[in-house]
N, C-alpha and C positions, 0 to 999 in steps of 0.2 A: 420551229421556225416557220416563217411565212414561205409558202411555196414560191419559188423563183425559177423562171426559165432563163438560163444563161443567155439565150438568144431568141428573139421572137421567131415563132414558128408560123409558117403559112399553113393554115388548117385546110386539108384537102377536102374536096366535096365527097360526101359519103357515097358509098356504092349504091345506096338506096335508102329512102325513108319509108316509114309505114305509109301505105297508100292514103290513109285518111289525113296524115300530116302534110303529105305532098299536095294533095288537093286543097287543103285548107290554106296553104301558102299561096297557091295559084289564085284561088278565089279572092283572098284578102288583097293580093297585089292588084288584081284587075279592078276590084271595087275601089281601091285606093287611087288608082290611076284615074278612074272616072270622077272621083271626088275632086282630085287635084285639078283636073281639066275644067270642071265646072266652077271651082273657086277662082281659078285664073280668069275665066270668062267674066265673072262678076267684077273683077278689077278693071277689065277692059271696057266694061259697060258703065263704069263709074259707080257701081252699086256697093263696092267694097273698097275701102280706102287703100288698104295694103294687104298683101298676102305673100308669104315666103313659100314658094313652090317646093314640093317634094319629088317632082318628076326626076326619074333616074335613080332615086334613092329608096325606092319601095322595098327592096330586099333588106336594106338596113333598118327599116322601120317595122315591117311586118314580121320577119323572122324572129327578131329578139322578143317581141311581145308573145308570139306563139310558143316560144321556147320556155317561157315562164309559167309558173302556176298562177291561178286566179288570185291567190292570197299574196303574191309578191307585189311590190310597188314599182311604178315607173315614174321617172322624173324627166319630163320632156323639155326641150327648148322650144322656141317659137316655130321651128320647122317641122316638128313631129306631129302634124295633123293626121297623117296616115297611120301613125302608131296609135293615136288616140281613137281613131275610127276602128282600128283592129281590136282595141280594148273593149269595144262595145258601146262607145259613146255615140249618141245620135249625131248625124252629119251637121245639122244646123247648130247644135250645141258646140261642136268643135270650132265653128267659126264665130261664136259669140264674142270672144275676146277681140277679134279683128274688126268687129262692128262697132267698137267704141264703148262697150259695156265694161265696167270695172270688174264684173264677175267673170270667172273663166268659162261659165256656161254649163258646167256639170258639177256633180258632187264628187270631190276628190276622194273622200273616204269610201263612197259606194263603189267606185271604179278602181280604187287603189292607184290613182293617177294624180300626181301633183299638178297644180296649175302650170300652164306653159310659161317658161321662164325667158324673158327678154334679156336681162343682164347676163353677160357671158360668164358661165361656169359657176354661178352661185347655186344652181341646182345640184351641183356635185357635193357641196357641203351639206345641203339638206338631205341628200341620199345617204351620205356617210353617217350623219347624225341619227337619222331614223333607223338605219341598219344596225348601228351600234347599240341603240336603245333596245331594239328588238332582240338582239343577241343577249344583252344583259338580262332582259325579262324572260328569256327562254322561248321566245316566239320563233317558229321555224319559217322565216321568210327571208327573201333576198330583195335588195333594192337595185334597180338598174337605172343608171344615169346616162342619158343621151348627151353627147358632147360633139361639137364641131371641131375641126382641126385648128381653127383660129383660137378657140377657147382654151386649148392646151398651153397657150402662151400666157394665160392669166394666172395671177397668184392664187385665186380661189381653187383652181384645178390642182395646183401643187399641194395646197394645204389639205384638200379633200383626200387625194390619193395617199398622201403621207399619213394622215390621221387614220384612214381606213386600214392601211398596212400595219401600223403600230398597234391598232386595236383589234386587228384581225376581223374587221367588220365585214359582214357578208354583202359586198357590193360588186356589181359589174359596171365598169366604166366603158361604155361603148362609144368610141371615137369614130364618127363618120368623116373620114378623110375625103372630102369632096373637092380637094385640090386648091380651094380658094377661101380665104377669110375676107369676104366681100370681094375686093379687087386685089388682095395681096396673095400671091402664090405661095405654096408651101415652102419652097426653097428660100423665101425671104422671111419665113417665120422661124425656122429652126435649122441648125446644122446637123441635127441627129440623122442617122441613117434611115431610121423609121420612127414613127411616133410610138410604136410598141416598144422600142428600145428604152424609152423613158421609164418603163415599169421597173427595170432592174435597179434604178437609183432609189426607188422607194421600198424595195424588198417585196414587190408584188409580182404576180405572174403576168407575162405579156404574150399576146397572141396577135398575129397579123393574118387577115383573111381577105379573100376577094369579096368585096362588098356588093358586087353585082351577081353573086352566086348565092341564091336564097338558101338552098340546102346547106351550103358551107357555113353561112352566117348562123343558121339555126343550130347547127351542130356546135359551133364555137361558143355561142352564148349558153346553150344547154349545159355544156361541160363546165363552163365558168360558173354557172349558177349552182350546179351540184357541188363543185369544189368549195364554193363559198358557204353553201348550206352545211357542208360537212366540217366546217371549221378551218378551211384552207386559206381564208382571207380573200382579199379583192383580186380581180383580174382586170387588166387593161386590154380591151379588144380593139384593135385598129382595123376598121373595115374600109378598104380602099374602094372608093366609088367616085361619082362625078355628079355635079349639080348641072342638070341640063338647061334649066332656065336661069334667068338672072337672079341675083341675091334676093331681091323682092321685085315686085312690079315697078318700084320706083328707081331701080338701078339700071344703068345702061352698060350692060356687060360687053358691048362691042368695043368699048374703050380699052379693055384690058385682056381679052382673050380672043384668039383667032377663030374664025368659023370652021376652019379645017379641024381644029382640036375638038370642037363640039361634034362635028360629023363623025370623027373617029370614035368617040365614046357612044354616039348614038347606035353604032353597030354592036355595042355591048349591052344594049337595053336589057335590064334585068327581067322585065315582064315577058318580053318576047323570048328571051333566053330560056326561062323556065318553061314556057309553053312548048318550045321546040323539044326540050328534054323530056317532058311528060308525054308528048305525042309520040316521040320516038320509042320510048320504053313501054308504051301501051297503058300507062297510068291514066292518061287523058285521051278522050276521043273527040271527034268533031262535034258530036251532039252535046257532050258535056261542056265543051268550050263555048258553044253557042248559048247554052243555058246560063252560064256565068256572064256572058256578054249581055244577055237580056236582063239579068239581075242588076248589072252595072248601070244599064240604061234606066232601070227603074229607080235606082239610088239617085241618079242625076235629076230625074223628074221630081222625086220627093224633095230633094234639096232645093230645087228651084221653087217649088210650091211653098215650102216652109220658110224660105228666105223672104217671101213677100210680106210676112208679118214681122215688123221691126221689134227688137227687144223692148220690153217695158222698163223704163228707167225712171227713178225718182231722184232728181238732182239733189234734193235735200238729204238724201241718204249718205252723201259723202261726209256729213258732219256727225253722223251717229256712230256709236260703238268705238269711239276714239278715247274720249274722256268721260268719266262718270259725271263730273261737273266741268263742262267746257269753259275755257278761259274767255274773258270778255271779247277778245278780238275774233274768235271763232263764232261766238254767239251773235256778235254784230254782223258778221258776214252772212251767217245763216238767215238772220232777220232781213238783211238787204236782199238776199236771193229770193226769199219767200215773197217779199214785196214786189220784186220784178216779175216773178211768176204769176202773181195775182193781178198784175197790171197796176199796182198801187204806186203812189209817189214815194220819193225818198224819205219824206217826213213821216209816213205812216208807220205805226208800230205793228210788228208781226209776232206771232207766237214764237216763243223761244228766246226773245231778246232779254238781255240781262237787266234786272231792276237795280236801282240804287241800293248800295249797301251790301250787295252780294260779293263774296270773296272770289277772286280768281284762283283757279287751281291748275297747275301744270304750266303756267306762264314763266 
């Protein structure tokens, strides 16, 4: 039977992590914060049209990635920029999608990281399918799907968790409960006591964890991944956190949440919290913290430098790799676009236009 926890458990912070793991968490979170601050600055300068900030959710993005093996797969939403950075993807490539390029900016197969997903919860189905295929093929890997609390109200989320539980697919569904689905608070999304409670209905394991406690998130995801790898099926991990910035830079969050609430959560900042913990137990010292801060400054400088070069886009590429023999309407559009790009008039013929007598395919 699929492992089921009768009630969601609050995973306690471990007494201690290996020093290397603790320092890796701290470094990645500080670098992530610097990346996020720089990307947000780009939006305020008008250099980036839209960006969904990860500020305040670094523990939920860094710890899960570091709890996985390099051979495991991650399936991010549009907000998981820090997770992708932690996965080893170049900072400027993480932002490629938000710069208007249809490519995600990185090689998903090389990094075992799917493209960032904007439609809510569809990445959950992708994760469940890949994990089940891997299990069937005998591949020893786990898929981790990042999910927002609002996405748990989507049908795709239900179908993915249900499918994974029935098939005992090795998936971890990490729900970042940041309290709001854009402007809709959690209380207006569900009457469930917790989001982790939903796991029992699928026959999956459910765990609730403090999402601002990086060691606790690391432990919860590591245990869920090993349970999945051992054939125990999927786990729904609810990480309780808070979105410090607006939904995106285009959102006015002053319309739906009080400043006092934000100030209260700011005192639970996951980066500062981990730093205090590691300084107190001697894992981190002032010199090491300063070195990480310098590295973060260097990351920001590199991102600003690389951001000066716009991505190279070929508009005609949107017509390729869709049909072997494109239908007339697409070939006509491609020809019109080629003419516009070349500065030609509407009446001029461009390469790729369909000739008389050719048969449409796919129309």
